LOKESE-632088 format. One record per residue (C-alpha): residue in three letters; x, y negated, z negated; residue number from 0. Coordinates in Angstrom, 3 decimals. Example, Ala and Ser with C-alpha at 12.3 -4.5 7.8 and 13.67 -1.06 7.14 Angstrom:
% LOKESE-632088
<site rest="ALA" u="12.300" v="4.500" w="-7.800" nr="0"/>
<site rest="SER" u="13.670" v="1.060" w="-7.140" nr="1"/>
END
This chain:
% LOKESE-632088
<site rest="MET" u="24.952" v="-7.221" w="0.018" nr="0"/>
<site rest="GLY" u="24.713" v="-7.714" w="4.148" nr="1"/>
<site rest="GLU" u="25.222" v="-11.431" w="3.730" nr="2"/>
<site rest="LEU" u="28.294" v="-10.940" w="1.449" nr="3"/>
<site rest="VAL" u="29.536" v="-8.301" w="3.862" nr="4"/>
<site rest="ALA" u="29.315" v="-11.032" w="6.747" nr="5"/>
<site rest="ALA" u="30.650" v="-13.883" w="4.783" nr="6"/>
<site rest="VAL" u="34.044" v="-11.364" w="4.578" nr="7"/>
<site rest="LEU" u="33.861" v="-10.417" w="8.090" nr="8"/>
<site rest="PRO" u="33.462" v="-13.668" w="10.020" nr="9"/>
<site rest="PRO" u="32.896" v="-12.422" w="13.217" nr="10"/>
<site rest="ALA" u="29.898" v="-10.286" w="12.063" nr="11"/>
<site rest="PRO" u="26.579" v="-11.785" w="12.041" nr="12"/>
<site rest="THR" u="24.462" v="-12.054" w="8.955" nr="13"/>
<site rest="PRO" u="21.693" v="-9.501" w="9.077" nr="14"/>
<site rest="LEU" u="19.269" v="-12.035" w="9.420" nr="15"/>
<site rest="ALA" u="21.032" v="-14.317" w="11.826" nr="16"/>
<site rest="ALA" u="21.340" v="-11.575" w="14.116" nr="17"/>
<site rest="VAL" u="17.872" v="-10.527" w="13.808" nr="18"/>
<site rest="GLY" u="16.612" v="-14.378" w="14.142" nr="19"/>
<site rest="ALA" u="18.684" v="-14.841" w="17.224" nr="20"/>
<site rest="ALA" u="17.515" v="-11.689" w="18.715" nr="21"/>
<site rest="VAL" u="13.731" v="-12.647" w="17.983" nr="22"/>
<site rest="ILE" u="14.519" v="-16.361" w="19.633" nr="23"/>
<site rest="ASP" u="15.951" v="-14.235" w="22.907" nr="24"/>
<site rest="ARG" u="12.485" v="-12.253" w="23.205" nr="25"/>
<site rest="THR" u="10.136" v="-15.034" w="22.402" nr="26"/>
<site rest="PRO" u="8.353" v="-16.325" w="25.379" nr="27"/>
<site rest="VAL" u="9.437" v="-19.503" w="26.649" nr="28"/>
<site rest="ALA" u="6.028" v="-21.589" w="26.100" nr="29"/>
<site rest="LEU" u="5.999" v="-20.056" w="22.440" nr="30"/>
<site rest="GLU" u="9.427" v="-21.245" w="21.983" nr="31"/>
<site rest="GLN" u="8.758" v="-24.808" w="23.136" nr="32"/>
<site rest="PHE" u="5.492" v="-24.859" w="21.308" nr="33"/>
<site rest="ALA" u="7.147" v="-24.112" w="17.979" nr="34"/>
<site rest="ILE" u="10.002" v="-26.759" w="18.545" nr="35"/>
<site rest="ARG" u="7.382" v="-29.240" w="19.363" nr="36"/>
<site rest="VAL" u="5.366" v="-28.237" w="16.214" nr="37"/>
<site rest="LEU" u="8.259" v="-27.936" w="13.959" nr="38"/>
<site rest="GLY" u="11.009" v="-30.066" w="15.402" nr="39"/>
<site rest="SER" u="14.576" v="-29.527" w="14.219" nr="40"/>
<site rest="ALA" u="12.993" v="-27.247" w="11.336" nr="41"/>
<site rest="ASP" u="12.144" v="-24.504" w="13.662" nr="42"/>
<site rest="LYS" u="15.343" v="-22.573" w="12.954" nr="43"/>
<site rest="PRO" u="14.907" v="-22.920" w="9.437" nr="44"/>
<site rest="VAL" u="10.957" v="-21.818" w="9.489" nr="45"/>
<site rest="LEU" u="11.906" v="-18.832" w="11.607" nr="46"/>
<site rest="ALA" u="14.508" v="-17.643" w="8.627" nr="47"/>
<site rest="ALA" u="12.088" v="-18.173" w="5.836" nr="48"/>
<site rest="VAL" u="9.720" v="-16.282" w="7.863" nr="49"/>
<site rest="LEU" u="12.104" v="-13.339" w="8.549" nr="50"/>
<site rest="ALA" u="13.223" v="-13.256" w="4.907" nr="51"/>
<site rest="LEU" u="9.236" v="-13.294" w="3.827" nr="52"/>
<site rest="VAL" u="8.457" v="-10.327" w="6.643" nr="53"/>
<site rest="VAL" u="11.954" v="-8.049" w="4.840" nr="54"/>
<site rest="ALA" u="10.774" v="-9.329" w="1.392" nr="55"/>
<site rest="LEU" u="7.112" v="-7.543" w="2.447" nr="56"/>
<site rest="LEU" u="8.623" v="-4.693" w="3.894" nr="57"/>
<site rest="GLY" u="10.869" v="-4.120" w="0.942" nr="58"/>
<site rest="ALA" u="7.646" v="-4.235" w="-1.135" nr="59"/>
<site rest="VAL" u="6.049" v="-1.770" w="1.050" nr="60"/>
<site rest="ALA" u="9.321" v="0.519" w="0.846" nr="61"/>
<site rest="GLY" u="8.880" v="0.303" w="-2.984" nr="62"/>
<site rest="LEU" u="5.198" v="1.188" w="-2.935" nr="63"/>
<site rest="LEU" u="5.568" v="3.904" w="-0.532" nr="64"/>
<site rest="ALA" u="8.712" v="5.675" w="-2.515" nr="65"/>
<site rest="ARG" u="6.396" v="5.795" w="-5.638" nr="66"/>
<site rest="ARG" u="4.613" v="8.389" w="-3.888" nr="67"/>
<site rest="SER" u="7.359" v="9.703" w="-1.689" nr="68"/>
<site rest="LEU" u="11.111" v="8.553" w="-1.853" nr="69"/>
<site rest="PRO" u="11.744" v="9.780" w="1.693" nr="70"/>
<site rest="ALA" u="8.885" v="7.418" w="3.195" nr="71"/>
<site rest="GLY" u="10.046" v="4.757" w="0.972" nr="72"/>
<site rest="THR" u="13.663" v="5.350" w="2.377" nr="73"/>
<site rest="ALA" u="12.451" v="5.414" w="6.249" nr="74"/>
<site rest="VAL" u="11.488" v="1.850" w="5.815" nr="75"/>
<site rest="VAL" u="14.532" v="1.053" w="4.721" nr="76"/>
<site rest="ALA" u="16.270" v="2.907" w="7.513" nr="77"/>
<site rest="LEU" u="14.063" v="1.517" w="10.019" nr="78"/>
<site rest="LEU" u="15.144" v="-2.033" w="8.886" nr="79"/>
<site rest="ALA" u="18.514" v="-0.868" w="9.180" nr="80"/>
<site rest="LEU" u="18.002" v="0.378" w="12.810" nr="81"/>
<site rest="LEU" u="16.286" v="-2.772" w="13.886" nr="82"/>
<site rest="GLY" u="18.925" v="-4.914" w="12.053" nr="83"/>
<site rest="THR" u="21.878" v="-2.957" w="13.873" nr="84"/>
<site rest="ALA" u="20.306" v="-3.044" w="17.234" nr="85"/>
<site rest="ALA" u="19.958" v="-6.905" w="17.011" nr="86"/>
<site rest="ALA" u="23.603" v="-7.237" w="15.779" nr="87"/>
<site rest="LEU" u="24.806" v="-5.139" w="18.768" nr="88"/>
<site rest="THR" u="23.024" v="-7.009" w="21.110" nr="89"/>
<site rest="ARG" u="24.461" v="-10.268" w="20.641" nr="90"/>
<site rest="PRO" u="26.928" v="-11.485" w="23.359" nr="91"/>
<site rest="THR" u="29.761" v="-11.353" w="20.634" nr="92"/>
<site rest="ALA" u="29.221" v="-8.244" w="19.279" nr="93"/>
<site rest="THR" u="32.021" v="-6.424" w="18.221" nr="94"/>
<site rest="ALA" u="32.456" v="-2.836" w="16.492" nr="95"/>
<site rest="LEU" u="32.241" v="-4.902" w="13.020" nr="96"/>
<site rest="SER" u="28.805" v="-6.454" w="13.784" nr="97"/>
<site rest="PRO" u="26.402" v="-3.721" w="12.198" nr="98"/>
<site rest="LEU" u="28.475" v="-3.299" w="9.213" nr="99"/>
<site rest="PRO" u="26.630" v="-6.230" w="7.165" nr="100"/>
<site rest="THR" u="23.293" v="-4.777" w="7.947" nr="101"/>
<site rest="LEU" u="24.577" v="-1.335" w="7.133" nr="102"/>
<site rest="ALA" u="25.860" v="-2.364" w="3.832" nr="103"/>
<site rest="GLY" u="22.521" v="-4.233" w="2.929" nr="104"/>
<site rest="ALA" u="20.758" v="-0.991" w="4.172" nr="105"/>
<site rest="LEU" u="22.709" v="1.327" w="1.762" nr="106"/>
<site rest="ALA" u="22.247" v="-1.054" w="-0.939" nr="107"/>
<site rest="GLY" u="18.721" v="-1.319" w="-0.440" nr="108"/>
<site rest="ALA" u="18.213" v="2.394" w="-0.587" nr="109"/>
<site rest="ALA" u="20.260" v="3.168" w="-3.625" nr="110"/>
<site rest="ALA" u="18.385" v="0.149" w="-5.482" nr="111"/>
<site rest="LEU" u="15.154" v="1.935" w="-4.329" nr="112"/>
<site rest="VAL" u="16.200" v="5.578" w="-5.375" nr="113"/>
<site rest="VAL" u="17.524" v="4.139" w="-8.669" nr="114"/>
<site rest="LEU" u="14.554" v="1.809" w="-9.495" nr="115"/>
<site rest="THR" u="12.016" v="4.629" w="-8.159" nr="116"/>
<site rest="ARG" u="13.484" v="6.804" w="-10.785" nr="117"/>
<site rest="ARG" u="13.300" v="4.380" w="-13.657" nr="118"/>
<site rest="ALA" u="9.920" v="3.352" w="-12.596" nr="119"/>
<site rest="VAL" u="7.028" v="4.089" w="-15.300" nr="120"/>
<site rest="ARG" u="3.248" v="4.406" w="-15.163" nr="121"/>
<site rest="PRO" u="0.736" v="4.522" w="-17.557" nr="122"/>
<site rest="GLY" u="0.496" v="7.913" w="-19.178" nr="123"/>
<site rest="PRO" u="-1.781" v="9.489" w="-21.663" nr="124"/>
<site rest="GLY" u="-2.733" v="7.820" w="-24.381" nr="125"/>
<site rest="TRP" u="-1.458" v="4.563" w="-22.806" nr="126"/>
<site rest="GLY" u="-2.709" v="1.420" w="-24.657" nr="127"/>
<site rest="ARG" u="-3.100" v="2.825" w="-28.019" nr="128"/>
<site rest="ALA" u="-0.636" v="1.981" w="-31.179" nr="129"/>
<site rest="GLY" u="2.378" v="4.130" w="-30.650" nr="130"/>
<site rest="ALA" u="1.695" v="4.918" w="-27.047" nr="131"/>
<site rest="GLY" u="4.875" v="5.794" w="-24.976" nr="132"/>
<site rest="ARG" u="5.388" v="5.926" w="-21.116" nr="133"/>
<site rest="ARG" u="6.394" v="8.528" w="-18.928" nr="134"/>
<site rest="ALA" u="8.732" v="8.887" w="-15.970" nr="135"/>
<site rest="VAL" u="7.120" v="8.676" w="-12.270" nr="136"/>
<site rest="LEU" u="10.009" v="10.748" w="-11.338" nr="137"/>
END
């Protein structure tokens, strides 16, 4: 959702682009030069892939936490939103619209987390026997 909102609001950076730029700005020069030497012109695509993987893993963590405590799962989403918003607002070209893509993505993520957590199922008594049903987690 955040990427879609960024496409509609051209001056606003995509959430991954804002975080990627913030990571690059805070990376020690020696490490940045090492990455460029090893990866060449693929350094930015690799960074984007790593960031996407980290976000996906944190999303999985949020989902696992939400199975036990919905507030804990949504707290992970809120933390991601906070980091993305801070990254967007610290860009040199930041405007009042800059955090909107990240916030839209966070709202969509939180809503999906709530809906999917409430629909999740786990094995109940008699699971695996013929005719056994499922029961809702929440």
